[in-house]
N, C-alpha and C positions, 0 to 999 in steps of 0.2 A: 199709215200701215200698222197692222197689229201682228206681232210675232209672239207665239207662245214657245217657251223653251223649258225643257224638262228631260229627264232620262228615266229608264226603267218603267215601272208601273205608272209613275206620274206622267210620263209621255203618252202612255196609252189612254189615260184619263183625258189628257189634253186633246188627243185625236177625237175622242167623243165630243169634247167641248167645241172643237172646230166645226163638226157637223151641226151642233146645236146653234152656234153663232150664225152659220149659213142658213139653216132651216128656219129658225125663229127670228133672229135679229137681222137676217139678210145682209150679213157682214162677212166678207171673205177674210180669212187670216191664214197664216201658215204656222205649222208646228216644226220647230227645228230641234233636233236632239242636242242636248247641252254640250256634249263633247265636240260637236261640229259648229256650234253657234259662232265661235270666235272667228271662223273663216268667212262669215257673212257680215261681219261688223262694218265693212266698207259701205254697205247699203243702209246702215242705221244712222238716223239723225234726230233732230229735235221734233220732227213730225212722227216719230215712231213710238208706239206704246209696246212695251215688252211685259208680258205676263210670265213670271217665273214660277213654276210649280215644283214643290219639294216637300217631302214628308218631314225631313230633319231640318231643312234650312241650312245645312252644313256641307252639302255635296259640292266638292271642289269644282267639278266641271260647270255646274250651274253658276256658282259664285264668280268664277273667272269670266264667263260670258256676260253676266250681268254687270260686272265692273267695267268691261270694255264698252258695253252698250250705254251705260250711264255716262261714261267719259265722252261718248259721242253725242250726248245730249238727250238720249231717250228717257221717257218717263217709265218708271218701274213699278209694277204691281206684283206683289208676291202672294201666292196661295200656299200657306205653310202650316204645318202642325205644331211647330215650336216657335211661338212668337218671340222668345228671347234667343234668337239665332242670328248668325252673320247675315243671312239673306234678308231677314226682316229689317235689320239695321241699315242695309243698303237700299231698301225700298222706299219709294215715296208713299205708297199705300200698302197695307198688309190686310189680307183676308185670312182669318184663322180657321183651320179645319175643326178645331174644338172637339177632337174625339179621343184625347188621352194618348199616352205613348204606345207605339207599336212594340209588342213584346219581342217579336222575331224579325228577321230580315224581310220575310215575305209580307208585303203590304196588303192588308185585307180591308180593315175598317177605314183606313185613310183613303184607299182607292174609292170606296163608296162615297165617302165624304167629298172627295174631289169631284166626283160625278155630280153630286148634289149642288156644289158651288157653281159649276159650269151651267147647270140647269137654271139656277137662280139668276146668274149673270145674264144668260141669254134672254130670259123672260123680262129681266129688268130693262133690257134694251127697248122693249116695246111697252114699258110701263105696266107690266103684269106680274110684278113680284109676288103679290098675295096669292094669285092664281097658282103660281108655281109652288109656293110654300104649302098651300092646301093639298096639292097633288102629292108632294113629297111626304107630307105627314101621313098619308095613307099607305106609303110604300113599305113600312116596317112589317105590317101584317102580310103583305104580298111576299116579302122576302122570307118570312117565317114559313109561309105556305110552301115556297119553293124548296126550303130546307127539309121540312117535315115529310113531304111526299116523295122525296128522293133518297133520303138517308140510307135506308136498308138496301135499296137497289144499288146504290153506289158502292156500298161495302162489298156486295156480291160481284159487281163489275170489276172492282179493284183486284179481287182474288183471281178473276179470269184473265186480266190483262197485265198482271204484275211483272211478267217476264218479257213483255214486248220491248223492243229496243228503240222504236220510233213512233211518234204520234204526229198527226197533221191536223191542224185546226183551221177551218175555213169559214168565211162569212163575207157579207157585202155591206156597203154603206157604213153606218156608225157601228154596226156589229163587228166589223173587221177588227176594230181596236180590242174588242172582247176576245176574239180569237187569239190575238197576239198576247193579251194578258193571261188567258187560260194556259197557253203554251208556256209562258214565262213561269207561271206558278208550278207547272209540272217539272220544269227544269230546276227551279230553285229548291224544291223540297223533295222531289222523288229521284232527281238525278237521271231522268230519262230524256233522251233527245226529243225535242218537240219543236214544231215550227208552226207559227200562225201566219196566215196569208189571206189576201183577198181571194174569194172563191174564183173570180174570173181569171186569176193568174195561175190557177192549178195546172192548166194545160201547157203552160210555158215551162216545161222541164220537170216539175215536181210529179206530174202524173206518171212519168216513167219510173218513179221510185215506189209506186204503190204496188204491193204484192198481195198475195192471198192473206186475208185476215189482218192487214195493216189497219190499225185504228185511225179512223178519220172522224174527228169531232166537227159536226156541222151545226153552226148557230143559225137557226132558221125560224125565228118567231114569225107569226102571221102578220108581217108588216110589208112595206113596199119592196123588200128584197126577197120575199119568200120563194116565188116561182123560179127566179133565176138561180138562187142558191141551191134549190132542190135539184135543178137540172145538172148543176156541177156535182152534187152528191151522187146522182145517178151515173155520171161519168166515172167517178171514183169507184162506185160499186161494181161497175162493169169490169174493172181491173181486179176485183176481188176484195176491195176494202170492207172493213167491218165498220158500219155507219152508226155512230153515236150522235143522235140528234138532240139538240136543246131547242125545244119548241112548245108552243101551246096548241099546235095543230098536228094531228096524227097523219102518218103516211105509211104505206106498205113497204117503202124502201128502207125504213129504219131497222137496224138490227137491235138497237137499244134506244129507248126513248127516255130522255131526261125531261120530265114535264115541268113546265113553268106556268104560272097563272097569266091570264090575259090582262095586259095593262095598256095604257096609252103608248103608242109606238115609239115615242121619244124616251120612254122610261124602260124599255126592254133591257138596255145594258145593265141596269141594277138587278134585275131578276135572273139574267142569264149568267152573270159572272159568279154569283155565290155558289151554285151547284158545281161550277168548274173549280172553285177553290176547294170545295169539299172532295171532289174527285182526286185532286192532286194530293190532298191530305191522306185520304184512305189508301191511295197507291203507295205513298211513302211508308205508311204503317204496314201494309201488306208485304213490302219489300224489306221490312226490318230496319 
């Protein structure tokens, strides 16, 4: 069995990794948040591979879980940004993020690097590392495009929404992790309540909280999740939601469109998360 353990942004990157492992490598694995991992150690043994994901390599919850798993005989791989860290020392193998120190608490470049690592790992499972590397090398220009075409619009949007008290982020499939990460960024730096959830869960309770002009961020690139996610956005709009769509495909139901370039559907998380980081940043600035 393969278990990925992480917390915060690293866990959301791991959730994308879980979909990649399934889709590309045809391997099922589970993602367990680090603070809960210790309660599952009873099912860990020498046949278990634990992938621990951490920006700092010093997060106490991650380290405690890894120590317990290692004591039970598990093999430990760490994906970490600081190779000279406690987590790296505990690991049998270390994959370095190689992107320099994060300046603030909010992980941005390390999140993208973690996505890249999971992408490379999943394609390595089918002996296609070089194919993945070539595709990733083309992504920086796509990310630049996503930034440049949205920058001015996101500044205006932040002024419009700066006094809102709640945001909801919805998506399906691997995009769900980006909804959660987008909401986390908003909480971390704008101090606005935000919730990320699978779009299919919207009707189970949360829809009742949608009022007139409640911002709902819908991550709906033109991939295998598009139609179903759009139908959930229509549900929210019928309750009065203000729909902010992150997509490469236009629709009449959007109130505001964050445009992203078209990419391979497995790479959409990389181009959808960056404008959401920018939105959180401009909302923080707008709120002082």
